[in-house]
N, C-alpha and C positions, 0 to 999 in steps of 0.2 A: 668298348661297351661293357658296362658291369653285368654282372649275373642277373641283377633285377631287371635292369631294361632289357635285356635280353629274353629273359622268361616273361615280362610285361607285354612284350611286341609278339612274342609267339602265342601269348593267351588272348590277345586282343584279335589276331589272324584267326585262330581256332573259333573263337565267339562269333566273328563276322561270318565264317564259313557256316555258321549254324543257323543263320537267318534262312536259308533254303532247306534245312534239314526237316523231318517229320517230328512233330512234337511228342509223338507216341515212342520215339527211340532216344530223345535227348532231352536232358534237364534245361539246358540252356535255350534251345528251340522252345520249349514249352513257356520260359519266361518271357522270350522275344515274341512269342505268339499272343502273349497276354497284354502286351503294350508297355507303355512307359509307366503308367500308374502302379502296375504290380510289379515293376522293375524298381521303382522308386520305394515302393513299401518294403521290400526286401532289402533293399540298400539302408533304410532307416532301420531295419530289425538288427542287422549285422553291426550298424555303428553303435547301437546300444550294447551289443555283445562285446565289442572291442572296449568300450568305456568300463563295463564290468571288469572285464579281465585285467585292464590298466590298474583300476583301482584296488582290486584284490592282489595286485602286483605279482600276478600269474604270468610269468615270463612265456612259458610254451603257450598257455593260453591266449596269450596278447598275439603272439605270432601267427598262431593258427586262425584266429578270428581275424587278425589283420588280412590275411590271405583270402579268407571269406569276403571281408568287405571289399578288398580290391577286385575281386572276382564280380562280385555284384555290382561294382561301379562301372567296371567295363562293360557288362551286360546292359545297365541303364544308357552308358553313353552310345552303345550299338543301336539300342531300342529309339533313342530320341535323334540319331543320325550326326552324333558329334563323335569326331575323330580324336585320336590323341594328339595329332598335329594341331586341331583347333584347342586342345588343352594346352600343348607346349606354347602355341603362340601368346595366349594370355599369361603364362609364367614367363616367358621371354620379356613380354613388355612391362613386367613388374621389377626385371632384374635393375640392379644399381639404385633402387629406390627403397628407403625403409620402409618397414611394416606401418609405421605411424603415419608416413607420407601416404602411404598407398590406403590407408584406410579414410584420410582426408579426402584424397582423390574421389574414391568412390562414395563418398557422402556427397560430393558435388558433381558427380557425374550426372548426364542426362538419363 
């Protein structure tokens, strides 16, 4: 297992445990208590910051903002009740298919 996947799994587990934490003592618990809409808004804000860092060719900034983006993505998944295994299933279903084939398939999917 890579360092990234280990860290990602550990962070997802921590976020999941914050679902029952006191929002007064945990930023993650605050986000989760505010629901999917708030978590989605924060993910959008972080996405913009990632794009800005990339366009500015700020390598350290891009890494830091990517960490924020991934954290907020995991919070959104937790708030929405979507697991990393759910995401992995979709990724696995796309293996062996070119990006162009995937786009064509999604365009015709029900």
